[in-house]
N, C-alpha and C positions, 0 to 999 in steps of 0.2 A: 909758300901760301899752305902746303902742305905739313907745316909744322902749325899754323896758325888753327886750320882744321882739327892736326888732334890735339892741340890743345885746349879748342873750343866742346870738343867732344868727352875729353878725359874730364875735362871742366863739369861736363854738364854729369857726367856718371857720379862723380863724386857729390852732387848736390843730389842727385836720386839716390843715392846709397847713404848719404850723411847728412839728407834733411827728413826726420821722423814724421814731421809736419806733413810731408807732403803725403804720405802713405795713406788714409782716411779718402781723400778728394779723390784720388790713383782710383781705388777702389771702386767709387761710388760711379765714378764716369764709364766704367771697365762693364759692371752689371750693367748700366744704362744702355750701352753700344748692345750687348748681347740682348736686352731682352728687346727694343727695336727692332733688332735684325730678325730674330723669331718673329715678333706684329708680321713687321713686311715682309718677312718671305710666305707667312699664316694668309697676309690679304692679298700675296700675287696666286694662289693654291686653290681655284675654283672649289664653289661644293659639288656637294655628290649628293646626287637624288636616290635613296635607296629603296629596292621594291623584291618583299619578300613572300614569298609563297609553299606553303608545306603541310600536311596534313596534321588532321589536328592533336594525336599522338606525340607530337614531335613539339620542339619549343617553338615558340609562337613570334612575331615579328619584334614584338619589345625584349625579350629576350637576346638575341641577333643582335639588333643595334647595342643593346649594354655591353655583351661581351665583344663584340667589333670596337668600340671607343676604350675598352681595356687595353685593346694590342696595338692602335693607333694613335699618332701624334699630330697633337694640329689640324684636322683635317674638320670642316666645315659640313654641316649636315642642309640638307633643303625637303620640303615637304612636297615640295611641285617639282617635276622635271626639269633638271639643267642640261650642260652640256656633257656632266659627267653622269653616269646612270650605273649604278651597280644592281642587276639582276640576280637573285639566289632563290631554284625552285629545287625543293626538294620533293620527290614521288615519291611510292613504296611502290616495287615488283615485286610480288612475291614470291620466296623468302627475302629478297634485299631491300636496302631503301639506296636510293639512288640522288645524289646532288650536285646541280650544277651553276658556275660561277659564270656573268658574261659582263664584263665592264667593256663598256662604252668611253671612250678618249678622244675628245679634239684632236690632241694632243701626236694621238698614232694613230696611224693609216690602219693599222689592223685591230678588231675589236680582242679582249683578251678571254678566253673561255676555257675554263676546264671544267672534267665531269669527274664523281668519287662515288663510289659503291662500296655502300657498308653491309654489317648485320643487323643494327640497328640505328634509331635517329642520331642516340644520343654519338655514336662510332661519326655518325656522316654531318651531323652540326657541328662538333668541334673540327671537322676537316675545311666545311666550307667557310667557318666563322678565321680560320689561318688562312687559308686560301686569296680571302677576300682584303684580311688586312695587310698583306703581303703585297697582295695587285694596288691598292690605292698608297700605301705609303712602304718602300723601301725599306724602311727601318722599326719599321713594328716590331713588338715583342713577340717573338718565337717558342720561348723558354714556357713549359708549363704553368698557369696560372693557380692561384691560390682559389678554390671554394667561395664566392662568397658569403660571409658570415646572417645570418639573418639578424636584427635587430635583437637585443635584448626584451625582453617584456616589463613593463614598470614594473615595480617593485610590488606585491602586494601588500593592502594596509593590512597594518597592525589590526588583529581584535581587539576592540576594547574587551577590559575584563567584566565578565557577567555571575553576578551572585547565582550560587546555585539556586536550580529551581524547588518550590517546597514537593514534597510527596505526594502525588494524587490522592484525592479526598477520598476514602474507602465510600464506593457507593451503592454497599451491602450486594445481596445476592439479585443478580439481574432475572426480571421477572415480569406478572402482571397479574392482576385482581381479578377475581370472577365469582360472579353471585348466581347462585343458583337457587331458584323455588321448585318444591316438587309434593309429590307421595307417596307415604309408603304401605305397604300391607304387609305383614308378618302372622307368622304364630308362635306363641313361646310357652314356656311349661313355667310352673310356680307358684301362677296368681290363684290356680286353681284346678283339681284335680282334673290328668289331662292336658291337652291344650287349650290355651286362647285365641280368637281372633283379634288382632289389635290393628286398628288404622290412626295413622299419624298426619299432621303436615308437616313438612321441614322447610328452615329453610339453611345457607350453606354458604362459605363464605372461602376461597380457596385463594394463594399464593402460586400460582401455576409459571413454573420453569423447565427447564430442560433439563434438569439435572434428578437424582434419586430423593432429594428434599424436595418438596414441594408440600408444605403443611396448609391443612382444610379443618375448618372449625365447623360440625354442622347443630342447630339448633332442632328438636324435635318435642312439638306437641302430640300426645296420644293417650290413645282410652282402648280401654280391652273391651268387649260386647258382651254384656251382661251373659255368664254361663249359671245353669241351672242346674244342679245335680241332685239324683233322687237319694236321700239317706233315709235309714228306717222309715218313720212314720209319716218324714215331711220332705222337704226339697232347700238345700242349701244352694245358696248363687253368689258370686263376688264379681268386681268389677275393680278396673284400676283406672283413675284420670294421674296422668301426670306429667314431667317434661326430661328430656333425654339428653344428655352432651355429649355427643362424639367428639374425640379427637383425633386425627389423622396425620403425623408428618410423617408417613414416607409415601412414594409414589413408585410401585415397579411397573414398566412401561410394557406392553408387550404386541404381538401382531395384530393385526387387526382393529388398528383403534383399540383395543383392549389394555387396560389399568388396572393394577392389584395394590387395595389400599389395606395396610393394618391398621383397626384402631383401639382406642381404651376410650369406654363409655362410661358415664355414670347417670343414675336414675332418682327422679327425687319424685314423689306423689299421696295421693290420697287414696288409699287402699280402704274395699270396704265390703264384708262379708255377711249375709242376714240368711236366717233360717224362718222359713214359710208352712203353713201345714203344722203346726205343732201347738200343746196347749199354752206354749206363751211363745212366741214369735219374739226375736231380740235380734237387732243389728248392732253390729261393731265396726266404727272406722279406725283406722290406725296408719303410722306413717308407714309410708314404702322407701326404703332406701336399699338401692343397690347399686354394684358398681359390674362390668362385663369386659369383653375380648371380642373383636368383630371383625371380620373379614369381610371386604366389599369387592367385588368382582364386576367392574364398569365397563359397560361398550356404549363409546361414543359413534353412535348410528347415522349423527347427524352433525352438524355445525353449532347449534345450540340446544340440542335433544340427546340423553344419556337413558340409557336402562341399567341399574343395578342389582345385583342378587346379592345378600346379605346372610350369613350365616356365621353364630358365636353360642357362646357361652353367658350365663347369670349367675352371678354371687349374691345373691341376698344377704344382708347387713341383721335382717332382722326374721328368723324362723319364727311368725305365729305358729299356733295353734286353736282350730277351730274344732267347738265340741256340740253336741247338743246336750241339753241339763238332763230330760228327762224324758225317755232312760239314756245314762251318760254314753257317750256315743262318738268320738272321732271321727269328724266328716273330713276335713284336710291339715294337714300337716306342711305349710312350705318349706319346702327343702333347701339346702348348703348350696345345691349347684342346680343350674337348670339349661338347657338349651332354647335358641329360637332360631328359625330362619324365617327369610320373606324377598321380596322383592319392590324399590322402588326407583320411581318413574320423576325425571329432572330438568327444568328448562331454564336455561341462562340465562338472566336477564342483565346481565353487563361485565 
């Protein structure tokens, strides 16, 4: 009988060893048995209800449950109180942090309870996680775990190639147009012996900017008052009716709403001289043409009003000579250079 058993056993070993076709079936069977045994053990383990409380600056309940799952095996978690309850309370007692782990298990007559103290929440949190894991699972992982890596952000979309934007169009010098109406009065020389009173009506347009370059142009219609001057046995008189164009390219801003404008001017008019009280009275009319340089000091005393002082020199292009024939007498000779000064008042209507 023993010999038969030995021969049977030897034959069985021989079949197992020398039959390669049986190896895959044997491995699958063994794996199934192990998996079934694990599921059975997990099903026999009652679920655990976890209660966790901690200050706001410490990790929360979700962090605690996540770390506890990483260290334990095959433990089911319950959302409502069950036979097994894990209670973890973390409190701060300055300058330290305290943690208390309490486990009630029906299979153990004595509840499990431990307390730890640390300098900060991170140390106490790691300690209560490890203590809780060992209290629930004797085979829990006690080695340090690698920190969880945050999920990688999705790759940024590749921007589509864009054609270079065209350069901005040149919009010129930033500013605003202004239009002014006004009246002027000044004393001018050269028209008659001495000085002559001139009255003028003006209209002006200006491109007002915040820079040194603020061009302006002014058109004036003017007339000088008749000047009667006794000469010899008679009287000579002169008057001028004309138009003037002033161009002022620059503006020098000053304090107290003051501004200085250097200008160039051109005059065109009807120049008339007349002799009276003579045996042969006669009048002469000539073309008046002159250019000049003017300085205007402007004071904007209100938002739409300004007062202006003027002064400059005048260069007549024709230097006429007026004479009495009988007896021969030069009564006036237009000079090469004459001066003038005056004032103007203007109102902005645009």
